[in-house]
C-alpha positions in Angstrom: 0.9 -9.4 35.9 -2.2 -7.8 35.4 -3.6 -6.2 32.9 -6.4 -3.3 32.5 -8.1 -3.3 28.6 -10.3 -0.5 28.6 -13.2 0.3 26.1 -14.7 3.6 24.4 -15.5 3.2 21.3 -14.0 -0.3 19.8 -17.4 -2.4 21.5 -16.3 -5.8 19.8 -14.5 -8.7 20.6 -12.8 -9.4 17.1 -9.7 -7.3 15.4 -9.7 -6.0 19.0 -5.7 -5.1 19.5 -5.9 -4.3 23.1 -7.5 -7.3 23.5 -5.3 -9.8 21.8 -2.0 -8.4 22.5 -3.0 -8.0 26.7 -4.0 -11.6 26.7 -1.2 -13.0 24.8 1.4 -11.1 27.3 -0.2 -11.0 30.8 -1.7 -13.8 33.5 -4.5 -11.7 34.7 -7.0 -9.1 32.8 -9.6 -7.1 33.7 -12.1 -5.3 31.0 -13.8 -1.6 31.8 -15.8 0.7 30.2 -15.6 4.2 32.0 -18.9 6.2 31.8 -17.6 10.0 32.2 -20.9 11.6 31.9 -19.5 15.3 31.0 -17.0 13.4 28.5 -19.7 11.4 26.6 -22.2 14.2 26.8 -19.7 16.6 25.1 -18.8 13.4 22.5 -21.8 12.0 21.7 -25.4 13.5 20.2 -28.7 11.9 22.2 -29.0 9.2 19.4 -25.5 8.3 20.2 -26.1 7.5 23.8 -29.0 5.2 23.0 -26.8 3.2 21.0 -24.2 3.3 23.1 -26.7 1.9 25.4 -27.3 -0.9 23.5 -24.3 -2.0 22.2 -22.6 -1.6 25.9 -25.2 -3.9 26.9 -24.5 -6.7 24.4 -20.9 -6.8 24.6 -21.0 -7.3 28.3 -23.5 -10.7 27.1 -20.9 -11.5 24.7 -17.8 -11.4 27.2 -20.3 -13.1 29.6 -20.8 -16.0 27.2 -17.0 -16.4 27.8 -17.0 -16.4 31.5 -15.9 -12.3 31.7 -16.7 -9.9 33.0 -17.3 -6.2 31.7 -16.7 -3.8 34.5 -19.1 -0.3 33.9 -18.0 2.2 36.4 -19.0 5.8 36.5 -16.8 8.8 37.0 -13.8 11.0 35.7 -12.5 9.4 33.1 -8.4 9.8 34.3 -9.2 10.1 38.2 -11.1 6.6 37.6 -8.1 4.9 35.7 -5.9 6.1 37.8 -7.1 5.3 41.3 -8.1 1.8 39.7 -4.7 0.5 38.2 -3.1 2.2 41.8 -5.6 -0.2 44.1 -5.7 -3.5 42.1 -1.6 -2.6 40.7 -2.4 -3.2 37.5 1.0 -3.2 35.7 0.0 -2.0 32.4 -3.2 -0.9 30.7 -4.5 -1.3 26.9 -6.7 0.6 24.7 -7.6 1.3 21.1 -7.5 4.8 20.5 -10.8 6.9 19.9 -9.8 9.7 17.2 -12.7 12.3 18.4 -10.5 15.2 19.4 -11.7 14.9 23.3 -10.9 11.6 23.5 -7.2 12.0 21.8 -6.9 14.6 24.8 -8.2 11.9 27.3 -5.7 9.4 26.1 -2.5 11.8 25.4 -3.3 12.7 29.4 -4.2 9.2 30.4 -0.5 8.0 28.8 1.6 10.9 30.7 -0.4 10.2 34.3 0.6 6.0 33.8 4.0 7.0 33.0 4.2 8.7 36.6 3.7 5.9 38.4 5.5 3.6 36.4 2.4 1.8 34.6 3.0 0.6 30.8 0.5 2.4 28.3 -0.5 0.5 25.1 -2.5 2.0 22.5 -3.4 0.6 19.2 -5.1 2.3 16.0 -8.2 0.2 14.2 -10.6 3.5 14.0 -7.8 4.4 10.9 -6.7 2.2 8.0 -3.4 4.3 8.4 -2.2 6.8 10.8 -3.5 10.5 9.3 0.1 11.7 10.5 2.1 9.2 8.0 0.3 10.2 5.2 1.4 13.5 3.2 2.2 14.7 -0.7 5.1 15.3 -2.3 5.8 18.3 -0.6 5.6 16.6 2.8 2.1 18.5 3.6 -1.4 17.1 4.4 -4.0 16.4 1.0 -6.4 18.8 1.0 -8.4 17.3 -1.8 -10.1 13.5 -1.3 -9.3 12.3 -5.3 -5.1 12.4 -5.2 -5.7 11.3 -1.0 -7.5 8.2 -1.8 -5.1 7.5 -5.1 -1.5 7.7 -2.8 -3.6 5.6 0.1 -4.2 2.7 -2.4 -0.6 2.8 -3.8 0.7 2.3 -0.4 -2.4 0.0 1.3 -1.0 -2.6 3.3 -4.0 -5.1 4.6 -3.3 -5.5 8.2 -4.4 -8.8 9.9 -7.5 -9.4 11.3 -7.7 -10.7 14.7 -9.8 -13.4 15.9 -10.9 -13.0 19.9 -8.5 -15.3 21.4 -9.8 -18.9 22.0 -7.8 -19.8 24.8 -9.1 -19.2 28.3 -8.3 -15.6 29.8 -7.8 -15.6 33.6 -9.7 -12.8 34.7 -9.9 -10.7 37.6 -12.3 -8.8 39.0 -11.7 -5.5 40.8 -15.0 -5.6 43.1 -16.1 -1.8 41.8 -19.8 -0.6 42.2 -21.3 -1.5 38.6 -22.9 1.8 37.1 -26.1 0.8 35.3 -26.4 0.9 31.7 -29.8 1.8 31.6 -28.8 5.1 32.9 -26.8 6.4 30.2 -29.9 6.7 27.9 -32.9 7.7 29.8 -35.9 6.2 27.5 -38.5 8.1 29.7 -36.5 11.7 28.9 -36.1 10.9 25.3 -40.0 9.1 24.0 -38.8 9.9 20.5 -35.9 7.4 20.8 -38.3 4.4 21.4 -39.1 3.9 17.8 -35.3 2.9 17.4 -35.5 -0.3 18.2 -37.9 -1.4 15.5 -35.2 -0.6 13.0 -32.3 -1.2 14.9 -30.1 -3.9 16.5 -26.7 -2.2 18.0 -23.5 -4.8 18.6 -21.0 -6.7 16.7 -23.3 -9.8 15.7 -25.6 -7.5 13.8 -23.2 -5.8 12.1 -21.6 -8.5 10.4 -25.0 -9.8 9.8 -25.6 -6.6 7.9 -22.7 -6.6 6.0 -23.1 -9.9 4.7 -26.2 -9.1 3.4 -24.9 -6.2 1.8 -22.6 -8.2 0.1 -25.0 -10.6 -1.0 -27.9 -8.2 -2.2 -26.7 -4.8 -2.7 -23.2 -4.8 -3.7 -23.3 -6.4 -7.5 -25.1 -2.9 -8.3 -24.1 -0.7 -5.7 -23.1 2.4 -7.5 -26.4 2.2 -9.7 -28.3 2.4 -6.4 -26.4 3.8 -4.1 -28.4 7.1 -4.8 -32.0 6.0 -4.4 -33.5 6.6 -1.2 -36.3 4.3 -1.5 -34.1 1.3 -2.2 -31.7 -0.9 0.0 -29.2 0.1 -1.7 -26.4 1.1 1.1 -25.0 -1.2 3.6 -26.6 0.8 6.6 -23.2 -0.1 8.4 -22.2 3.6 9.0 -23.5 3.3 13.0 -21.6 0.0 13.9 -18.5 1.6 12.8 -18.9 4.8 14.7 -19.1 2.4 17.8 -16.3 0.1 16.4 -18.5 -3.2 16.6 -16.7 -3.5 12.9 -13.7 -2.0 11.7 -13.0 -0.7 8.4 -9.9 -3.5 8.4 -12.4 -6.0 8.6 -14.8 -4.7 5.9 -11.9 -4.0 3.3 -10.4 -7.2 4.3 -13.1 -9.2 2.0 -11.7 -7.1 -1.4 -8.0 -8.2 -1.6 -7.4 -4.0 -2.2 -4.1 -3.2 -3.4 -3.0 -0.7 -5.8 -2.9 -3.2 -8.8 -6.1 -5.2 -8.1 -8.9 -4.6 -10.4 -11.6 -4.2 -8.8 -15.5 -3.9 -10.1 -16.4 -0.4 -10.4 -19.5 -1.3 -7.4 -16.6 -2.5 -5.5 -14.4 0.3 -6.1 -17.3 2.7 -5.4 -17.6 1.1 -1.5 -14.4 1.4 -1.0 -13.8 5.1 -1.8 -17.0 5.4 0.2 -14.7 4.2 2.9 -12.1 6.3 2.3 -14.3 9.2 2.5 -14.5 8.6 6.2 -10.4 8.2 6.0 -10.6 11.4 4.4 -13.1 12.8 7.0 -10.5 11.9 10.1 -7.7 12.9 8.0 -8.2 16.6 7.5 -9.8 16.7 11.5 -6.1 15.5 12.8 -4.3 17.5 10.6 -6.7 20.9 10.5 -8.7 20.5 13.7 -10.0 24.0 13.7 -12.9 22.0 11.1 -14.8 21.0 14.0 -16.7 24.2 14.2 -15.4 26.6 11.7 -14.7 26.5 7.5 -11.7 24.3 6.5 -11.1 27.6 3.7 -11.1 29.9 5.9 -12.1 33.3 3.6 -15.7 31.6 4.3 -15.7 32.8 7.8 -16.6 35.9 6.4 -19.7 34.7 4.7 -23.0 36.8 5.2 -25.6 33.8 6.9 -29.3 35.1 7.6 -29.4 36.6 11.0 -33.3 36.1 12.4 -34.0 32.5 11.3 -34.8 30.8 14.0 -38.6 29.9 12.8 -37.3 28.5 9.3 -34.6 26.4 11.4 -37.0 24.6 13.3 -39.4 24.3 10.3 -36.6 22.3 8.8 -36.1 20.3 11.7 -39.4 19.0 12.3 -40.0 18.5 8.5 -42.2 21.5 7.5 -40.5 23.2 4.5 -43.4 22.6 2.1 -40.5 20.8 0.6 -41.1 16.8 0.1 -38.5 15.2 0.2 -36.6 17.8 2.4 -39.7 16.9 4.6 -39.4 13.0 4.4 -35.7 13.0 4.9 -36.6 15.2 8.0 -39.4 12.7 9.2 -37.2 10.0 8.4 -34.3 11.1 10.4 -36.9 11.5 13.5 -38.2 8.3 13.3 -35.6 5.8 12.7 -32.5 7.9 13.6 -31.0 7.8 9.8 -30.7 9.6 6.7 -29.7 8.1 3.4 -26.5 9.7 1.9 -28.5 11.4 -0.8 -31.3 13.1 1.2 -28.2 14.6 3.5 -26.8 16.6 1.1 -30.0 17.6 -0.1 -31.3 18.8 3.2 -28.1 20.2 4.4 -28.2 22.1 0.5 -31.8 23.4 1.1 -30.7 24.6 4.6 -27.5 26.4 3.8 -28.1 27.5 0.2 -31.3 28.1 0.3 -32.6 29.0 3.9 -29.1 30.8 4.4 -28.5 29.0 7.9 -25.0 28.4 8.9 -24.1 25.0 8.7 -22.8 25.0 11.9 -26.7 24.5 13.1 -27.3 21.3 10.4 -24.1 19.6 12.0 -25.7 20.2 15.4 -29.2 18.8 15.0 -27.5 15.7 12.8 -25.1 15.2 15.6 -28.0 15.0 18.2 -30.2 12.9 15.9 -28.3 10.7 14.2 -27.5 7.3 15.4 -24.1 7.0 12.9 -23.3 10.8 13.9 -19.5 11.0 14.0 -17.7 14.0 14.2 -15.3 13.8 11.7 -17.9 12.7 8.3 -20.8 14.8 10.4 -18.4 18.4 9.7 -16.8 16.8 6.5 -20.7 16.3 5.1 -21.7 19.6 6.0 -18.9 21.8 5.2 -18.5 19.9 1.5 -22.6 20.7 0.8 -22.1 24.3 2.5 -19.4 25.1 0.2 -16.9 26.1 2.5 -14.9 22.6 2.5 -11.8 20.7 1.0 -13.6 21.2 -2.5 -12.2 23.1 -5.5 -14.9 24.9 -6.5 -17.5 24.2 -4.0 -19.8 27.7 -3.6 -22.5 27.7 -6.9 -22.7 23.7 -6.3 -26.9 24.1 -5.1 -28.7 21.1 -4.9 -32.6 21.7 -6.6 -34.3 19.4 -4.4 -37.2 19.0 -7.2 -34.7 18.1 -9.8 -33.2 15.8 -7.2 -36.6 14.3 -5.9 -37.1 13.7 -10.2 -33.8 11.8 -10.5 -34.0 9.6 -7.5 -37.4 9.5 -6.3 -39.6 9.3 -9.7 -42.2 7.1 -8.3 -42.6 9.5 -5.1 -42.1 5.8 -3.1 -39.5 7.1 -0.5 -41.7 10.7 -0.2 -44.6 9.2 0.1 -43.1 6.5 3.0 -42.4 9.2 5.1 -44.9 12.1 4.5 -48.5 10.9 5.7 -49.7 14.6 4.2 -48.2 13.6 0.9 -51.4 14.8 -0.8 -51.4 18.1 0.2 -47.8 19.4 -1.0 -47.7 21.0 -4.1 -46.6 19.9 -7.3 -43.7 22.8 -7.3 -43.3 23.4 -10.7 -47.7 24.1 -11.2 -47.7 28.1 -10.7 -51.2 27.8 -10.7 -51.2 25.7 -7.2 -49.7 28.4 -5.2 -53.0 30.0 -5.4 -54.9 27.2 -3.5 -55.2 28.0 0.0 -55.4 24.3 1.2 -51.9 23.1 -0.5 -48.7 22.9 1.8 -45.9 25.3 0.3 -42.5 25.7 0.4 -41.2 28.4 3.0 -38.7 29.6 0.4 -38.8 30.2 -3.2 -36.3 28.2 -4.7 -35.1 30.5 -7.8 -34.8 33.5 -5.6 -33.4 32.0 -2.7 -30.5 30.6 -5.1 -29.6 33.4 -6.9 -29.0 35.2 -3.1 -26.8 32.9 -2.2 -25.1 32.7 -5.3 -24.4 36.7 -4.9 -22.9 36.3 -1.4 -20.9 34.0 -2.8 -19.6 35.8 -5.3 -18.8 38.4 -2.9 -16.1 36.0 -1.2 -12.5 36.8 -2.2 
């Protein structure tokens, strides 16, 4: 019996149901990654593609240590798999589900095509802690608010086994296909801005677990207090690793003995709630797929955004808004491919509620430049901040970036790190400084723009 194991966003050896189940039941295995250029360009931003290239390189290396070849081929996702299955007489195909809407469609189509040629298809879900379709409220409808969703999930949580890569010898089958060059996934010559990423990140399963260990040892014990300060190392920075399935939420949460009656420390509970925000994002995407590009709260489709905003959008992208913490965050993003969650909220609020630029523009930029860009998290984050998401009373939440900076970067440690011209920025409170032509000034008045936004939001019925 010959089986094919497919990879997509599950670039790991451990806690990999597809691998373990294939090994358990079949004599010969082939490990395959299909690079469908159109599919990946539609589902991955530019920074994502850099991480994909690096992560695949590490996965191939780890498999090679076990005398296993990772075949990487190029072509249409469905056609290529069906062609290889027929040519090499595979009797079954195993994969871990990719919950991006485009991949869901592909996997459903693949299942149908394999059924036509009498090939068994096995798929497993470790992207989510539980299948979103199995979670409903007492009215048998999807939850629309995070807190009751989390409470329900905690009440029914059952820890799944954390799988270890099989210890027994795996017999492999070589499909003898021309391997696609991994470096062609992301061309550094065309994307020189990404040359810096390797200074800050090491993609791959090994790095993911090392990073989590450091977080547990150094930051978890006071996570709730320090997580909001962007100058500190208070977060796990595990999000890009989760996005590519180098580590699973199942593995992370297994360290906490999480269940309804277990009393966690406030820091542990808060960290788990962050993991469940990711779950909730996928949950909403699953039940309300239109949120990819439209507001969850449909009445906000009528919101009056600015129309001629190209100049201000460019200044926001390039960190030239004249607001220190906003510009520092955008510089951090361009330099490292990552941004602290607190500053993600601040920059998103400034774009949507001070500049009145559609949230879709910001989501698109983050999707392209964030290494951890994940369709569910990205969309939910932008809708939450812009006021059209699942929050019950969202529209009047407008972050004042100056107050946020005072509270979460009181010594300007973060802004000084990322702004080479920090000293040229106006204080923001001393109005006399606005007469100094040498100072960097805000591109919009915060008070006036806030009132303008509130006025427009108040008109939505």
